MDTraj code that builds the backbone (N, CA, C; nanometers):
import mdtraj as md
import numpy as np

residues = "MET PRO TYR ASP GLY ASP THR SER ARG GLY ALA PHE PHE PRO ILE ARG HIS GLY THR THR VAL ALA SER ILE LEU VAL ARG GLU ALA PRO ASP ALA ALA ILE ILE PRO TYR ARG HIS PRO ARG PRO GLY VAL SER ARG LEU ALA GLU ILE VAL ALA ARG ALA ASP ALA ALA GLY ALA ARG ILE LEU ALA VAL PRO LEU GLY SER ALA GLU HIS SER ASP TRP ALA ALA PHE ALA LYS ALA LEU LYS GLU HIS ASP LEU LEU ALA ILE VAL ALA ALA GLY ASN GLU GLY ARG ASP ILE THR HIS HIS PRO VAL TYR PRO THR ALA LEU ALA HIS GLU ASN ILE VAL ALA VAL THR SER ALA ASP ALA PHE GLY ARG PRO ALA GLU GLY ALA ASN TRP GLY TRP GLN HIS VAL ASP ILE MET LEU PRO ALA GLU ASN LEU GLU MET LEU ASP PHE ARG GLY THR GLN GLY VAL ALA SER GLY SER SER TYR ALA VAL LEU ARG LEU THR ALA PHE ALA ALA ARG VAL LEU ALA ARG GLU PRO ASP LEU THR PRO GLY GLU LEU LYS ALA ARG LEU PHE ALA ARG ALA ILE ALA PRO PRO LEU GLU ALA GLU GLY ARG ILE ALA VAL GLY TRP ILE ALA ASP PRO LEU ALA ASP".split()
xyz = np.array([
    [11.4988, 11.4227, -1.5071],
    [11.3968, 11.4906, -1.4271],
    [11.4657, 11.5865, -1.3289],
    [11.5302, 11.6926, -1.3765],
    [11.6067, 11.7793, -1.2865],
    [11.5217, 11.8750, -1.2043],
    [11.3999, 11.9049, -1.2513],
    [11.3204, 12.0078, -1.1847],
    [11.2214, 11.9445, -1.0877],
    [11.2736, 11.8795, -0.9861],
    [11.1867, 11.8021, -0.8972],
    [11.1945, 11.8526, -0.7540],
    [11.2183, 11.9802, -0.7340],
    [11.2269, 12.0337, -0.5987],
    [11.0904, 12.0632, -0.5403],
    [11.0561, 11.9966, -0.4295],
    [10.9312, 12.0223, -0.3570],
    [10.9632, 12.1177, -0.2426],
    [10.9162, 12.2407, -0.2534],
    [10.9481, 12.3432, -0.1534],
    [10.8387, 12.3592, -0.0483],
    [10.7465, 12.2627, -0.0399],
    [10.6336, 12.2770, 0.0521],
    [10.6774, 12.2819, 0.1979],
    [10.7935, 12.2267, 0.2293],
    [10.8418, 12.2276, 0.3680],
    [10.9474, 12.3355, 0.3925],
    [10.9662, 12.4210, 0.2944],
    [11.0617, 12.5303, 0.3106],
    [11.1353, 12.5580, 0.1825],
    [11.1425, 12.6861, 0.1458],
    [11.2042, 12.7231, 0.0190],
    [11.3530, 12.6916, 0.0132],
    [11.4185, 12.6891, 0.1297],
    [11.5631, 12.6687, 0.1308],
    [11.6022, 12.5224, 0.1532],
    [11.5028, 12.4381, 0.1797],
    [11.5315, 12.2961, 0.2031],
    [11.4339, 12.2101, 0.1223],
    [11.4403, 12.2197, -0.0103],
    [11.3458, 12.1426, -0.0924],
    [11.3705, 11.9925, -0.0813],
    [11.2634, 11.9181, -0.0928],
    [11.2718, 11.7725, -0.0980],
    [11.2857, 11.7335, -0.2443],
    [11.3889, 11.6607, -0.2781],
    [11.4123, 11.6222, -0.4168],
    [11.3956, 11.4708, -0.4277],
    [11.2918, 11.4321, -0.4990],
    [11.2483, 11.2932, -0.4982],
    [11.2516, 11.2319, -0.6379],
    [11.2160, 11.3121, -0.7387],
    [11.1985, 11.2571, -0.8725],
    [11.3232, 11.1947, -0.9311],
    [11.4361, 11.2635, -0.9182],
    [11.5594, 11.2119, -0.9774],
    [11.6028, 11.0826, -0.9106],
    [11.5905, 11.0761, -0.7787],
    [11.6375, 10.9550, -0.7096],
    [11.5547, 10.8337, -0.7473],
    [11.4217, 10.8487, -0.7535],
    [11.3410, 10.7325, -0.7901],
    [11.3623, 10.6965, -0.9369],
    [11.3764, 10.7984, -1.0237],
    [11.3994, 10.7702, -1.1652],
    [11.5300, 10.6958, -1.1870],
    [11.6303, 10.7226, -1.1033],
    [11.7590, 10.6549, -1.1206],
    [11.7468, 10.5040, -1.0987],
    [11.6520, 10.4623, -1.0140],
    [11.6284, 10.3192, -0.9935],
    [11.5723, 10.2575, -1.1215],
    [11.4771, 10.3254, -1.1826],
    [11.4157, 10.2750, -1.3045],
    [11.5171, 10.2673, -1.4184],
    [11.6003, 10.3692, -1.4318],
    [11.7016, 10.3694, -1.5377],
    [11.7955, 10.2507, -1.5222],
    [11.8320, 10.2188, -1.3992],
    [11.9250, 10.1087, -1.3769],
    [11.8597, 9.9729, -1.4018],
    [11.7336, 9.9550, -1.3580],
    [11.6732, 9.8225, -1.3604],
    [11.5912, 9.7962, -1.4873],
    [11.5588, 9.9007, -1.5620],
    [11.4917, 9.8829, -1.6912],
    [11.5538, 9.9811, -1.7894],
    [11.6796, 9.9597, -1.8271],
    [11.7530, 10.0596, -1.9059],
    [11.6952, 10.0856, -2.0437],
    [11.6144, 9.9945, -2.0957],
    [11.5570, 10.0143, -2.2280],
    [11.4196, 10.0802, -2.2243],
    [11.3682, 10.1051, -2.1053],
    [11.2354, 10.1665, -2.0934],
    [11.2427, 10.3159, -2.1237],
    [11.1402, 10.3669, -2.1885],
    [11.1284, 10.5113, -2.2118],
    [11.0582, 10.5740, -2.0920],
    [11.1150, 10.6822, -2.0390],
    [11.0587, 10.7503, -1.9226],
    [10.9961, 10.8820, -1.9677],
    [10.8709, 10.9032, -1.9270],
    [10.8027, 11.0296, -1.9525],
    [10.7813, 11.0959, -1.8162],
    [10.8630, 11.1939, -1.7795],
    [10.8509, 11.2519, -1.6450],
    [10.7384, 11.3552, -1.6377],
    [10.6644, 11.3497, -1.5277],
    [10.5626, 11.4505, -1.4969],
    [10.5859, 11.4980, -1.3546],
    [10.5798, 11.6273, -1.3358],
    [10.6015, 11.6817, -1.2027],
    [10.4715, 11.6784, -1.1230],
    [10.4814, 11.6357, -0.9991],
    [10.3669, 11.6317, -0.9087],
    [10.3080, 11.7723, -0.8938],
    [10.1783, 11.7897, -0.9274],
    [10.1183, 11.9237, -0.9236],
    [10.0783, 11.9676, -0.7831],
    [10.1707, 11.9664, -0.6909],
    [10.1436, 12.0082, -0.5546],
    [10.1059, 12.1558, -0.5512],
    [10.0025, 12.1980, -0.4722],
    [9.9204, 12.1148, -0.3843],
    [9.7957, 12.0600, -0.4519],
    [9.7809, 12.0802, -0.5818],
    [9.6595, 12.0376, -0.6506],
    [9.6650, 11.8929, -0.6932],
    [9.6567, 11.8002, -0.5968],
    [9.6713, 11.6583, -0.6281],
    [9.5645, 11.6119, -0.7259],
    [9.4466, 11.6747, -0.7231],
    [9.3409, 11.6339, -0.8147],
    [9.3827, 11.6504, -0.9602],
    [9.4825, 11.7342, -0.9865],
    [9.5306, 11.7545, -1.1234],
    [9.6068, 11.6332, -1.1776],
    [9.6303, 11.5342, -1.0931],
    [9.6930, 11.4119, -1.1431],
    [9.6077, 11.3458, -1.2503],
    [9.4779, 11.3735, -1.2512],
    [9.3925, 11.3200, -1.3578],
    [9.4399, 11.3690, -1.4940],
    [9.4872, 11.4928, -1.5006],
    [9.5417, 11.5454, -1.6258],
    [9.6672, 11.4687, -1.6669],
    [9.7473, 11.4321, -1.5681],
    [9.8697, 11.3579, -1.5975],
    [9.8361, 11.2199, -1.6537],
    [9.7332, 11.1549, -1.5988],
    [9.6914, 11.0246, -1.6513],
    [9.6548, 11.0377, -1.7985],
    [9.5752, 11.1378, -1.8316],
    [9.5318, 11.1569, -1.9705],
    [9.6503, 11.1888, -2.0615],
    [9.7391, 11.2743, -2.0152],
    [9.8553, 11.3102, -2.0962],
    [9.9489, 11.1905, -2.1160],
    [9.9668, 11.1124, -2.0106],
    [10.0537, 10.9958, -2.0212],
    [9.9979, 10.8951, -2.1209],
    [9.8678, 10.8738, -2.1158],
    [9.8050, 10.7818, -2.2093],
    [9.8198, 10.8324, -2.3522],
    [9.7972, 10.9616, -2.3731],
    [9.8101, 11.0196, -2.5064],
    [9.9530, 11.0101, -2.5593],
    [10.0500, 11.0109, -2.4677],
    [10.1910, 11.0030, -2.5074],
    [10.2373, 10.8602, -2.5300],
    [10.1492, 10.7631, -2.5070],
    [10.1845, 10.6244, -2.5318],
    [10.2355, 10.5479, -2.4114],
    [10.2238, 10.6054, -2.2929],
    [10.2683, 10.5351, -2.1709],
    [10.1805, 10.4140, -2.1456],
    [10.2383, 10.3128, -2.0841],
    [10.1639, 10.1912, -2.0489],
    [10.1574, 10.1714, -1.8985],
    [10.2566, 10.2246, -1.8281],
    [10.2656, 10.2080, -1.6829],
    [10.2816, 10.3463, -1.6211],
    [10.2118, 10.3696, -1.5120],
    [10.2228, 10.4964, -1.4401],
    [10.2806, 10.4676, -1.3016],
    [10.4022, 10.5145, -1.2771],
    [10.4645, 10.4981, -1.1451],
    [10.4232, 10.6156, -1.0577],
    [10.3666, 10.5854, -0.9396],
    [10.3137, 10.6898, -0.8514],
    [10.3786, 10.6759, -0.7136],
    [10.5003, 10.7287, -0.6955],
    [10.5691, 10.7167, -0.5659],
    [10.5303, 10.8293, -0.4699],
    [10.4015, 10.8466, -0.4480],
    [10.3515, 10.9525, -0.3604],
    [10.2118, 10.9142, -0.3143],
    [10.1601, 10.9893, -0.2172],
    [10.0269, 10.9604, -0.1663],
    [9.9862, 11.0609, -0.0607],
    [9.8636, 11.0440, -0.0097],
    [9.8131, 11.1298, 0.0976],
    [9.7030, 11.0551, 0.1711],
    [9.6590, 11.1120, 0.2807],
    [9.5546, 11.0483, 0.3616],
    [9.4148, 11.0935, 0.3227],
    [9.4030, 11.1791, 0.2236],
    [9.2739, 11.2355, 0.1858],
    [9.2171, 11.1660, 0.0615],
    [9.1060, 11.0961, 0.0794],
    [9.0427, 11.0285, -0.0341],
    [9.0036, 11.1274, -0.1426],
    [8.9575, 11.2445, -0.1029],
    [8.9112, 11.3441, -0.1997],
    [9.0220, 11.3883, -0.2946],
    [9.1475, 11.3793, -0.2494],
    [9.2599, 11.4159, -0.3360],
    [9.2673, 11.3273, -0.4595],
    [9.2171, 11.2042, -0.4473],
    [9.2446, 11.1027, -0.5483],
    [9.1224, 11.0598, -0.6278],
    [9.0067, 11.1223, -0.6040],
    [8.8851, 11.0828, -0.6757],
    [8.9002, 11.1028, -0.8259],
    [8.9551, 11.2163, -0.8666],
    [8.9721, 11.2435, -1.0092],
    [9.0735, 11.1478, -1.0718],
    [9.1778, 11.1148, -0.9981],
    [9.2786, 11.0197, -1.0450],
    [9.2146, 10.8834, -1.0702],
    [9.1320, 10.8363, -0.9763],
    [9.0666, 10.7071, -0.9913],
    [8.9741, 10.7069, -1.1125],
    [8.9010, 10.8143, -1.1315],
    [8.8110, 10.8243, -1.2472],
    [8.8909, 10.8216, -1.3773],
    [9.0027, 10.8927, -1.3801],
    [9.0848, 10.8970, -1.5009],
    [9.1416, 10.7593, -1.5342],
    [9.1803, 10.6823, -1.4327],
    [9.2338, 10.5485, -1.4590],
    [9.1307, 10.4591, -1.5267],
    [9.0032, 10.4783, -1.4942],
    [8.8988, 10.3976, -1.5562],
    [8.8804, 10.4317, -1.7035],
    [8.9264, 10.5498, -1.7411],
    [8.9063, 10.5975, -1.8780],
    [9.0281, 10.5750, -1.9674],
    [9.1382, 10.5269, -1.9103],
    [9.2610, 10.5115, -1.9873],
    [9.3267, 10.3772, -1.9564],
    [9.3935, 10.3200, -2.0568],
    [9.4553, 10.1881, -2.0422],
    [9.5959, 10.1997, -1.9862],
    [9.6043, 10.2291, -1.8576],
    [9.7322, 10.2389, -1.7876],
    [9.7258, 10.1545, -1.6610],
    [9.8373, 10.0927, -1.6263],
    [9.8496, 10.0260, -1.4975],
    [9.9269, 10.1178, -1.4054],
    [9.8662, 10.1587, -1.2948],
    [9.9315, 10.2465, -1.1978],
    [9.9939, 10.1630, -1.0865],
    [10.1234, 10.1807, -1.0654],
    [10.1940, 10.1151, -0.9555],
    [10.2176, 10.2221, -0.8501],
    [10.1606, 10.2015, -0.7305],
    [10.1520, 10.3084, -0.6313],
    [10.2189, 10.2677, -0.5005],
    [10.2582, 10.3685, -0.4240],
    [10.3324, 10.3474, -0.2998],
    [10.2391, 10.3343, -0.1807],
    [10.2691, 10.2375, -0.0941],
    [10.1896, 10.2184, 0.0271],
    [10.2170, 10.3247, 0.1323],
    [10.3332, 10.3880, 0.1261],
    [10.3679, 10.4903, 0.2252],
    [10.4626, 10.4391, 0.3312],
    [10.5098, 10.5312, 0.4130],
    [10.6171, 10.5006, 0.5085],
    [10.5879, 10.5546, 0.6480],
    [10.4641, 10.5340, 0.6929],
    [10.4281, 10.5782, 0.8284],
    [10.4277, 10.4654, 0.9299],
    [10.4634, 10.3443, 0.8872],
    [10.4685, 10.2300, 0.9782],
    [10.3326, 10.1897, 1.0318],
    [10.2307, 10.1899, 0.9435],
    [10.0955, 10.1617, 0.9935],
    [10.0193, 10.0692, 0.8987],
    [9.9128, 10.0122, 0.9532],
    [9.8235, 9.9262, 0.8778],
    [9.7226, 10.0145, 0.8071],
    [9.7316, 10.0230, 0.6752],
    [9.6424, 10.1151, 0.6066],
    [9.5034, 10.0554, 0.5831],
    [9.4826, 9.9317, 0.6285],
    [9.3469, 9.8791, 0.6309],
    [9.2608, 9.9640, 0.7231],
    [9.3209, 10.0076, 0.8336],
    [9.2480, 10.0868, 0.9337],
    [9.2793, 10.2353, 0.9257],
    [9.3939, 10.2698, 0.8683],
    [9.4351, 10.4102, 0.8554],
    [9.4773, 10.4313, 0.7097],
    [9.3795, 10.4531, 0.6211],
    [9.4079, 10.4490, 0.4765],
    [9.5071, 10.5543, 0.4286],
    [9.5819, 10.5150, 0.3279],
    [9.6668, 10.6042, 0.2501],
    [9.6233, 10.5874, 0.1048],
    [9.6099, 10.6981, 0.0361],
    [9.5646, 10.6956, -0.1031],
    [9.6775, 10.7401, -0.1964],
    [9.6826, 10.6846, -0.3169],
    [9.5815, 10.6032, -0.3850],
    [9.5849, 10.4539, -0.3537],
    [9.6748, 10.4095, -0.2655],
    [9.6840, 10.2656, -0.2367],
    [9.5511, 10.2064, -0.1938],
    [9.4745, 10.2779, -0.1114],
    [9.3509, 10.2237, -0.0568],
    [9.2324, 10.2343, -0.1520],
    [9.2535, 10.2845, -0.2729],
    [9.1454, 10.2860, -0.3714],
    [9.1186, 10.1435, -0.4205],
    [8.9934, 10.1079, -0.4306],
    [8.9576, 9.9773, -0.4871],
    [8.9513, 9.9947, -0.6386],
    [9.0600, 9.9645, -0.7062],
    [9.0674, 9.9910, -0.8496],
    [9.1444, 9.8796, -0.9183],
    [9.0886, 9.8260, -1.0247],
    [9.1508, 9.7116, -1.0914],
    [9.2797, 9.7477, -1.1636],
    [9.3023, 9.8757, -1.1920],
    [9.4237, 9.9158, -1.2623],
    [9.5305, 9.9714, -1.1685],
    [9.5236, 9.9341, -1.0418],
    [9.6231, 9.9768, -0.9431],
    [9.6917, 9.8540, -0.8833],
    [9.8232, 9.8612, -0.8722],
    [9.9008, 9.7651, -0.7933],
    [9.9721, 9.8449, -0.6852],
    [9.9483, 9.8082, -0.5606],
    [10.0086, 9.8791, -0.4477],
    [10.1264, 9.7984, -0.3943],
    [10.2368, 9.8681, -0.3668],
    [10.3601, 9.7999, -0.3286],
    [10.4221, 9.8683, -0.2078],
    [10.4879, 9.7879, -0.1249],
    [10.5598, 9.8411, -0.0098],
    [10.6991, 9.7811, -0.0046],
    [10.7813, 9.8379, 0.0824],
    [10.9200, 9.7936, 0.0937],
    [10.9323, 9.6807, 0.1955],
    [11.0153, 9.5826, 0.1610],
    [11.0393, 9.4678, 0.2487],
    [11.1861, 9.4621, 0.2887],
    [11.2103, 9.3902, 0.3976],
    [11.3490, 9.3606, 0.4315],
    [11.3932, 9.2378, 0.3513],
    [11.5146, 9.1937, 0.3734],
    [11.5694, 9.0834, 0.2945],
    [11.5043, 8.9491, 0.3260],
    [11.4228, 8.9441, 0.4327],
    [11.3606, 8.8179, 0.4739],
    [11.2122, 8.8120, 0.4388],
    [11.1623, 8.9127, 0.3674],
    [11.0223, 8.9099, 0.3268],
    [10.9263, 8.9605, 0.4305],
    [10.9721, 9.0534, 0.5136],
    [10.8832, 9.1186, 0.6101],
    [10.8759, 9.2666, 0.5755],
    [10.7619, 9.3330, 0.6043],
    [10.7575, 9.4773, 0.5796],
    [10.8755, 9.5462, 0.6475],
    [10.9444, 9.6317, 0.5730],
    [11.0597, 9.7015, 0.6277],
    [11.0171, 9.7928, 0.7422],
    [11.1116, 9.8247, 0.8286],
    [11.0833, 9.9144, 0.9389],
    [11.0333, 10.0482, 0.8845],
    [10.9164, 10.0894, 0.9310],
    [10.8584, 10.2153, 0.8869],
    [10.7688, 10.2041, 0.7653],
    [10.7693, 10.0903, 0.6959],
    [10.6872, 10.0748, 0.5761],
    [10.5432, 10.0410, 0.6142],
    [10.4486, 10.0927, 0.5400],
    [10.3075, 10.0602, 0.5617],
    [10.2749, 9.9224, 0.5056],
    [10.1672, 9.8642, 0.5576],
    [10.1188, 9.7350, 0.5103],
    [9.9667, 9.7364, 0.5158],
    [9.9034, 9.6279, 0.4739],
    [9.7588, 9.6187, 0.4814],
    [9.7076, 9.5043, 0.3968],
    [9.6461, 9.4073, 0.4607],
    [9.6084, 9.2848, 0.3904],
    [9.5002, 9.3077, 0.2850],
    [9.4260, 9.4175, 0.2939],
    [9.3232, 9.4446, 0.1940],
    [9.3759, 9.5237, 0.0739],
    [9.4728, 9.6106, 0.0964],
    [9.5080, 9.7078, -0.0058],
    [9.6518, 9.6999, -0.0574],
    [9.7442, 9.6494, 0.0208],
    [9.8843, 9.6444, -0.0232],
    [9.9088, 9.5088, -0.0877],
    [9.9339, 9.5103, -0.2168],
    [9.9408, 9.3858, -0.2928],
    [10.0739, 9.3139, -0.2773],
    [10.1828, 9.3859, -0.2972],
    [10.3144, 9.3234, -0.3103],
    [10.4158, 9.3975, -0.2243],
    [10.5094, 9.3240, -0.1692],
    [10.6267, 9.3860, -0.1081],
    [10.7513, 9.3273, -0.1736],
    [10.8525, 9.4112, -0.1827],
    [10.9800, 9.3666, -0.2391],
    [11.0921, 9.4488, -0.1766],
    [11.2158, 9.3993, -0.1826],
    [11.3261, 9.4693, -0.1160],
    [11.3501, 9.6077, -0.1765],
    [11.3425, 9.7100, -0.0925],
    [11.3679, 9.8472, -0.1388],
    [11.4327, 9.9286, -0.0272],
    [11.5267, 9.8668, 0.0418],
    [11.5976, 9.9331, 0.1509],
    [11.7449, 9.9472, 0.1150],
    [11.7986, 10.0651, 0.1435],
    [11.9410, 10.0946, 0.1196],
    [11.9815, 10.0675, -0.0257],
    [11.8972, 10.1130, -0.1162],
    [11.9270, 10.0981, -0.2582],
    [12.0220, 10.2085, -0.3043],
    [12.1148, 10.1735, -0.3891],
    [12.1996, 10.2752, -0.4492],
    [12.1169, 10.3601, -0.5449],
    [12.1356, 10.4906, -0.5382],
    [12.0617, 10.5807, -0.6256],
    [12.1510, 10.6977, -0.6640],
    [12.1013, 10.7776, -0.7571],
    [12.1703, 10.8969, -0.8037],
    [12.0795, 11.0161, -0.7773],
    [12.1320, 11.1204, -0.7116],
    [12.0459, 11.2349, -0.6826],
    [12.0571, 11.3415, -0.7917],
    [11.9876, 11.4534, -0.7731],
    [11.9782, 11.5550, -0.8782],
    [12.1117, 11.6219, -0.9080],
    [12.2092, 11.6067, -0.8179],
    [12.3426, 11.6639, -0.8410],
    [12.4342, 11.5674, -0.9147],
    [12.3853, 11.4444, -0.9354],
    [12.4699, 11.3418, -0.9938],
    [12.5525, 11.2691, -0.8899],
    [12.5153, 11.2841, -0.7621],
    [12.5886, 11.2234, -0.6516],
    [12.5285, 11.0886, -0.6152],
    [12.6130, 10.9888, -0.5949],
    [12.5684, 10.8572, -0.5516],
    [12.5284, 10.8606, -0.4055],
    [12.4248, 10.7850, -0.3729],
    [12.3816, 10.7735, -0.2344],
    [12.2982, 10.6485, -0.2173],
    [12.2308, 10.6372, -0.1038],
    [12.1404, 10.5249, -0.0798],
    [12.0064, 10.5803, -0.0348],
    [11.9007, 10.5046, -0.0614],
    [11.7662, 10.5470, -0.0243],
    [11.6823, 10.4235, 0.0063],
    [11.5752, 10.4443, 0.0826],
    [11.4882, 10.3346, 0.1239],
    [11.3433, 10.3810, 0.1226],
    [11.2518, 10.2835, 0.1146],
    [11.1112, 10.3158, 0.1315],
    [11.0232, 10.2683, 0.0183],
    [10.8929, 10.2849, 0.0378],
    [10.7969, 10.2321, -0.0583],
    [10.8030, 10.3038, -0.1931],
    [10.8479, 10.4293, -0.1960],
    [10.8649, 10.4975, -0.3249],
    [10.9609, 10.4211, -0.4146],
    [11.0649, 10.3676, -0.3555],
    [11.1659, 10.2954, -0.4334],
    [11.1161, 10.1555, -0.4688],
    [11.0296, 10.0993, -0.3854],
    [10.9636, 9.9742, -0.4215],
    [10.8778, 9.9939, -0.5460],
    [10.8117, 10.1102, -0.5561],
    [10.7319, 10.1407, -0.6753],
    [10.8170, 10.1329, -0.8011],
    [10.9341, 10.1945, -0.7995],
    [11.0162, 10.1969, -0.9198],
    [11.0783, 10.0618, -0.9500],
    [11.1067, 9.9816, -0.8484],
    [11.1581, 9.8470, -0.8750],
    [11.0502, 9.7610, -0.9407],
    [10.9262, 9.7720, -0.8921],
    [10.8190, 9.6945, -0.9532],
    [10.7846, 9.7492, -1.0919],
    [10.7924, 9.8802, -1.1085],
    [10.7700, 9.9400, -1.2398],
    [10.8737, 9.8897, -1.3403],
    [10.9986, 9.8821, -1.2984],
    [11.1039, 9.8313, -1.3868],
    [11.0769, 9.6868, -1.4272],
    [11.0332, 9.6064, -1.3312],
    [10.9997, 9.4677, -1.3622],
    [10.8853, 9.4621, -1.4629],
    [10.7820, 9.5451, -1.4398],
    [10.6680, 9.5482, -1.5315],
    [10.7099, 9.5938, -1.6706],
    [10.8010, 9.6897, -1.6783],
    [10.8484, 9.7379, -1.8078],
    [10.9223, 9.6281, -1.8838],
    [10.9990, 9.5477, -1.8135],
    [11.0702, 9.4384, -1.8800],
    [10.9727, 9.3318, -1.9303],
    [10.8662, 9.3075, -1.8522],
    [10.7632, 9.2138, -1.8973],
    [10.6971, 9.2658, -2.0246],
    [10.6627, 9.3943, -2.0239],
    [10.5988, 9.4539, -2.1418],
    [10.6893, 9.4514, -2.2646],
    [10.8182, 9.4649, -2.2442],
    [10.9104, 9.4593, -2.3580],
    [10.9046, 9.3234, -2.4267],
    [10.8798, 9.2183, -2.3488],
    [10.8698, 9.0839, -2.4049],
    [10.7305, 9.0555, -2.4603],
    [10.6285, 9.1143, -2.3939],
    [10.4896, 9.0886, -2.4316],
    [10.4169, 9.2218, -2.4479],
    [10.4431, 9.2948, -2.5544],
    [10.3926, 9.4313, -2.5665],
    [10.2416, 9.4433, -2.5816],
    [10.1719, 9.3344, -2.6097],
    [10.0274, 9.3422, -2.6298],
    [9.9467, 9.3163, -2.5028],
    [10.0131, 9.3028, -2.3901],
    [9.9414, 9.2778, -2.2647],
    [9.8504, 9.3956, -2.2291],
    [9.7304, 9.3646, -2.1820],
    [9.6421, 9.4667, -2.1268],
    [9.6887, 9.5005, -1.9852],
    [9.6411, 9.6116, -1.9264],
    [9.6768, 9.6392, -1.7868],
    [9.6423, 9.5244, -1.6926],
    [9.5270, 9.4611, -1.7137],
    [9.4897, 9.3488, -1.6280],
    [9.5814, 9.2299, -1.6444],
    [9.6223, 9.2025, -1.7669],
    [9.7139, 9.0902, -1.7917],
    [9.8516, 9.1187, -1.7349],
    [9.8960, 9.2430, -1.7470],
    [10.0259, 9.2787, -1.6890],
    [10.0216, 9.2667, -1.5374],
    [9.9139, 9.3118, -1.4774],
    [9.8974, 9.2986, -1.3323],
    [9.9030, 9.1515, -1.2919],
    [9.8383, 9.0656, -1.3691],
    [9.8407, 8.9220, -1.3386],
    [9.9822, 8.8654, -1.3473],
    [10.0629, 8.9147, -1.4418],
    [10.2011, 8.8690, -1.4524],
    [10.2798, 8.9066, -1.3264],
    [10.2583, 9.0279, -1.2767],
    [10.3278, 9.0703, -1.1552],
    [10.2854, 8.9847, -1.0361],
    [10.1555, 8.9621, -1.0241],
    [10.1048, 8.8832, -0.9118],
    [10.1549, 8.7396, -0.9182],
    [10.1730, 8.6880, -1.0399],
    [10.2193, 8.5496, -1.0542],
    [10.3611, 8.5315, -1.0013],
    [10.4392, 8.6389, -0.9972],
    [10.5759, 8.6295, -0.9460],
    [10.5822, 8.6340, -0.7935],
    [10.4759, 8.6800, -0.7292],
    [10.4778, 8.6947, -0.5833],
    [10.4510, 8.5609, -0.5152],
    [10.5231, 8.5374, -0.4067],
    [10.5065, 8.4149, -0.3288],
    [10.4746, 8.4511, -0.1840],
    [10.4300, 8.3511, -0.1107],
    [10.4048, 8.3730, 0.0317],
    [10.5377, 8.3967, 0.1021],
    [10.5545, 8.5082, 0.1710],
    [10.6830, 8.5337, 0.2381],
    [10.7049, 8.4350, 0.3519],
    [10.8230, 8.3749, 0.3601],
    [10.8452, 8.2668, 0.4569],
    [10.8383, 8.3102, 0.6018],
    [10.8694, 8.4357, 0.6324],
    [10.8728, 8.4808, 0.7713],
    [10.7604, 8.5779, 0.8042],
    [10.6609, 8.5863, 0.7169],
    [10.5488, 8.6772, 0.7393],
    [10.4219, 8.5946, 0.7562],
    [10.3887, 8.5658, 0.8823],
    [10.2750, 8.4778, 0.9102],
    [10.1489, 8.5550, 0.9471],
    [10.1554, 8.6870, 0.9492],
    [10.0432, 8.7664, 0.9976],
    [9.9485, 8.8107, 0.8867],
    [9.9778, 8.7740, 0.7631],
    [9.8892, 8.8100, 0.6540],
    [9.8762, 8.9585, 0.6332],
    [9.9881, 9.0289, 0.6316],
    [9.9821, 9.1740, 0.6215],
    [9.9864, 9.2258, 0.4784],
    [10.0018, 9.1346, 0.3812],
    [10.0093, 9.1719, 0.2406],
    [9.9062, 9.0895, 0.1633],
    [9.8381, 9.1523, 0.0673],
    [9.7286, 9.0854, -0.0031],
    [9.7756, 8.9736, -0.0950],
    [9.8862, 8.9934, -0.1673],
    [9.9285, 8.8956, -0.2676],
    [10.0558, 8.8230, -0.2262],
    [10.1652, 8.8957, -0.2036],
    [10.2864, 8.8260, -0.1625],
    [10.4129, 8.9071, -0.1826],
    [10.5224, 8.8367, -0.1773],
    [10.6573, 8.8939, -0.1748],
    [10.7312, 8.8555, -0.3027],
    [10.8005, 8.9506, -0.3620],
    [10.8916, 8.9229, -0.4723],
    [11.0320, 8.9416, -0.4176],
    [11.1000, 8.8325, -0.3969],
    [11.2311, 8.8379, -0.3294],
    [11.3350, 8.9103, -0.4133],
    [11.3329, 8.8893, -0.5460],
    [11.4303, 8.9522, -0.6336],
    [11.3606, 8.9932, -0.7637],
    [11.3174, 9.1180, -0.7742],
    [11.2463, 9.1602, -0.8951],
    [11.3329, 9.1622, -1.0207],
    [11.4633, 9.1449, -1.0056],
    [11.5522, 9.1384, -1.1220],
    [11.5650, 8.9967, -1.1783],
    [11.5169, 8.8982, -1.1053],
    [11.5300, 8.7582, -1.1470],
    [11.4115, 8.7183, -1.2354],
    [11.4042, 8.7773, -1.3522],
    [11.2930, 8.7469, -1.4414],
    [11.3430, 8.7098, -1.5806],
])
top = md.Topology()
chain = top.add_chain()
for i, resn in enumerate(residues, 1):
    res = top.add_residue(resn, chain, resSeq=i)
    for name in ("N", "CA", "C"):
        top.add_atom(name, md.element.get_by_symbol(name[0]), res)
traj = md.Trajectory(xyz[None], top)
């Protein structure tokens, strides 16, 4: 995914996100086939086209390491998910807030084919800066200071809910490799079955639970 430069914040300082998140998936699910799609910024509603194209190409899981605060951006995406057999794993965001009261989409969509994930520290608490929400954020898992590869082929580290998305996507891909006939709902249930109550999180900030080590499957 080399063509992942987001120039919305300046033509000379593009944000490069696709390669770094993809490098997590390649490492943790090396046998998975990746179908890259570029985020159609600023036309987020065009993500509905990506859902349809991904389904037609045989994709089973849609990793969505992005979001916005505008519900209207995601209405077409939600409608498309209802029409296609894909499980979307989406990012809770990194504004350090409770999205129960300050929604981030698509995480805050009430949709059976969505699993929302955020980044946790090593003790099962939402990482510093990571969003949470007992109604909408399903799972948290460690996604801080992960080794990654950037678009130049340079090693580095990265943190945040985007990387939690790819770690959970990799886990889901490995489950599907063993059980290829799972429906999106059955695959979602497999992910939820791995989550446990985090030992140091007593405030109920996550809907389902914590996966301490998504590689231990």
